[in-house]
C-alpha positions as CSV (number, residue, x, y, z in Angstrom):
1,M,22.1,-12.1,15.4
2,E,19.5,-12.5,12.7
3,E,18.3,-9.5,10.8
4,P,14.7,-8.6,11.3
5,G,12.5,-9.2,8.2
6,P,10.0,-6.8,6.8
7,D,6.7,-6.3,8.7
8,L,3.7,-8.1,7.2
9,W,1.0,-5.6,6.6
10,E,-2.7,-6.4,6.0
11,L,-4.0,-3.9,3.4
12,E,-7.7,-3.4,2.9
13,T,-8.9,-2.7,-0.7
14,F,-12.2,-2.7,-2.6
15,P,-13.9,-5.9,-3.6
16,V,-12.4,-7.8,-6.6
17,F,-15.0,-6.6,-9.0
18,T,-14.3,-3.0,-8.2
19,L,-10.6,-3.5,-8.5
20,E,-11.0,-5.2,-11.9
21,Q,-13.1,-2.2,-13.1
22,A,-10.1,0.0,-12.1
23,G,-7.6,-2.0,-14.2
24,W,-6.4,-4.6,-11.6
25,E,-6.2,-8.2,-12.7
26,A,-5.4,-11.5,-11.0
27,G,-1.7,-11.9,-10.5
28,I,-0.8,-8.3,-11.3
29,L,1.4,-8.2,-8.2
30,A,3.7,-11.2,-7.6
31,E,5.5,-12.3,-4.4
32,G,8.7,-10.4,-4.2
33,D,7.7,-7.4,-6.3
34,L,9.1,-4.3,-4.8
35,V,6.4,-1.7,-4.3
36,I,5.7,1.7,-2.7
37,A,2.3,1.7,-1.0
38,T,0.5,4.8,0.1
39,V,-1.9,3.8,3.0
40,R,-4.2,5.2,5.6
41,Y,-3.5,3.6,8.9
42,S,-6.2,1.8,10.8
43,T,-7.5,3.5,13.9
44,D,-5.5,1.1,16.1
45,R,-2.3,1.9,14.3
46,E,-1.4,-1.8,14.1
47,L,-0.1,-3.4,10.9
48,H,-3.4,-2.9,9.1
49,A,-4.3,-0.1,6.7
50,Q,-6.5,1.0,3.8
51,L,-4.6,1.0,0.5
52,I,-4.7,4.4,-1.2
53,D,-2.4,3.4,-4.1
54,I,0.5,1.1,-4.9
55,T,3.3,1.5,-7.4
56,R,5.3,-1.5,-8.7
57,L,8.9,-0.2,-9.0
58,S,10.0,-2.6,-11.8
59,D,7.8,-0.9,-14.4
60,G,5.9,2.0,-12.6
61,W,2.5,0.3,-12.7
62,I,0.1,2.1,-10.4
63,G,-3.0,0.6,-8.8
64,H,-5.5,2.7,-7.0
65,G,-7.4,1.7,-4.0
66,F,-9.4,3.9,-1.6
67,P,-9.4,7.7,-2.4
68,L,-7.6,10.1,-0.1
69,P,-9.9,12.1,2.3
70,A,-11.0,15.4,0.9
71,G,-8.3,18.0,1.0
72,V,-5.5,15.5,1.6
73,T,-2.7,15.1,-0.9
74,V,0.6,13.2,-0.8
75,E,3.4,14.8,-2.7
76,T,6.4,13.5,-0.8
77,P,6.9,10.4,1.4
78,I,5.8,10.9,5.0
79,S,8.0,9.3,7.6
80,T,6.6,6.1,9.0
81,G,7.6,7.4,12.4
82,D,5.1,10.3,12.2
83,Q,2.2,9.1,14.3
84,A,0.1,12.1,13.4
85,A,0.3,11.4,9.6
86,E,-2.8,9.9,7.9
87,T,-0.8,8.3,5.1
88,D,2.7,6.9,4.7
89,D,4.7,5.8,1.7
90,V,6.6,2.7,2.6
91,E,8.8,0.7,0.2
92,T,8.2,-3.0,0.8
93,P,8.3,-6.3,-1.1
94,V,5.0,-8.0,-1.8
95,D,4.7,-11.0,0.5
96,Q,2.2,-12.9,-1.5
97,A,0.6,-12.5,-4.9
98,L,-2.5,-10.5,-5.1
């Protein structure tokens, strides 16, 4: 029996110009990079979310996306099984270069 692969998530971010102003650059994440992404699920809870921030584990680089809603903080990972949570920290490899 074949092991299931990681889920492929679609992450929504700001336009390229805005990301560049925040320190992102082309190729900053490469296919296969192991990352932890903090996301806000889409309303349909499918594999689509808004990127809050992303940390590349190899060197600790952090990229910021959308801000968290007012009053919401993430101090510890929230279980991906918690359907009531607004954000989740999920360790996953990058599927394609950004």
